[in-house]
Each structure stands twice: as C-alpha cells, then as structure tokens.
Phi, psi and omega in degrees: 000193180165183171247149180209094180253141179248131170221119179247129181232087176065243179277359178250132172238143186233145165241136178241118183221159172260191178232021182270132169237139193237151171274169181300334179274005178093353177279160186276124180280311179194163183243122177201149182303145184249357186269129177254116183268136178240080183303319186293323180270357189049056182214161178210151183230140167241129176260139186238125177163181185301309183237039183276060180291151177306331178299334176293335181265327182309313176296329179292319177297315185291321178297323184285338181051049187302135177282327182206175188289332180292331170293317182300310180307321187272341183272326186296312185306306182294327177291317175305311179302312177298323181292321177292320181295323187297333182253006179080015186284341185296320183259011182234103173312317184300314180286320180301328182291341179272004180250172175288079189286341172221146178233129170250127184235134180232137182212156168263128182257114184300321185293322188264342184058037178223156171277152178216168182211158175210152174240137177237128181220166184255357177206179184269001181302130180060015177234168187302150183302326180270009181293134177261132187308139175061033172250123175308122175250105182286131185214161170250351180210131173204118177260118178231115354285165184284137179227158178280130178299323180293323178294323184287308189248357175091003184199159171279144181197152180270110188293342182275354182262109186298333181285332186266332184222119180263104185304317187298325186253343182245356181294324175300333178293322178291317177303319179297319182292322175297319176300326182284341176304142170245126177205165176231148189206127179054041177082001178288145185298145180294142179173191174272128188232040170232132188207167171082233186249127173269128181245137174250120181250126182247139180232127173210194184301334177282342180129214186239127172237150176219145178210154178279137177237352176203139178238126169259134184278070180266158183241128173297135180097347180244154173288166180288129180241123183284142174294145178293140183294000000 
C-alpha cells in the first residue's frame, strides 16, 4: 500500500506520496521514491500498491512514445490490464497487490492553462462504488486512502482552493493522518501502511518539481510503528 494524493489548484497540480513498499505481513519491504516525473509532458505519476515502483510504469511510457498526456491516460489502463492478466493477477488479490493497482496522475494542460488529475485503478477500493476498473477517473482532488479533512488539518477546507488550503505547509498534515489509518488491502495484514519519506510533487507550466516534506523513522523489515503522542 501507500499514499497517493492529488490536489489541483488552478495552474498548480500536486501529488503527495510516501516511499513505503510492504510485504503481505505488513512489514516494510523497502523504501524508495514512488514519483515518476515526465518533464516533457509536464506530468507526474505515483503508482500505489505493494510493489508499485515507478520502474513498472517507465517502460510502458517509453514503449508508448506518448505524444501528450491524454495519450498516456488512455494507453496506461489497457497496458496495465494486460500485464496483470499475463501473470494471473486479475483473479488473484495476492498477485494483484504486487502490481501498481492504483495510479495517480497530475499534468498541466497548456490549452486550458490549468492543472488536471486522474486516478486509474484495478478495483473499487477507495474509489466510487460505480467505478469501473482501469477507467480513468478525472479529478481535481483525490485522497488515497481517504481521510477526513477536519481530522487531518483541524478544520474543514476545500483543498482545491488555494486561499483555503496551503499545500506547501499543510500537505504533510494529510500524510500524517493517512499514516495513522489502519487498513488491510488485498490480503495484506492490517496495520499502518505509509512509510519513509513524504514527497510533495508540483506540476505547472514550468514543469515538474519534487521535494521531501516529512521524514518518518521507519525500519526495513519492521511494520510501521507510530511515535508516542
């Protein structure tokens, strides 16, 4: 599991992600950045799942030779479906968990001069009940896993409104709330499944930038342990 949030505020689009990859027993397999930057397309992707490393997505993009981000959005779902089908992951939750079961994508649209986002997933977990697997769901805000904004930042706020929510200073609060969540997914043991380094990735007309905004003292081979209050 992991966290993969989308927040779009006018011309700025953001991804908030961690760096934890987990074994089925809930222990940390390894820690590595999950953000794949696409400078030429002014876009970025976060892959979410047990072993959903960006290197799973990079070769797909290279093979597709996408002309623009809209090509990318429509090429990714069938390619992911075929890859999962080839190893029998479509009918196996355990194998599916080893793939990028959710993708969060943010890009800058030059014609509209605005940032946009989309979520692509293999099941309905944390997505609308009527969501069809591997269908791009276009969004300006998506918190995965879902948390109450009031719980995360201490007040209700429209995350897409820059005046109401300061991404630079408050994104880490959302990540902290998600880290406190306890959930189980695709047969993985229940526990806290956000770990390592939280990265805030921004996409705008100038391109893609990313920086660390929170460091958690996690240990590879161990489950996530929350610090004492």
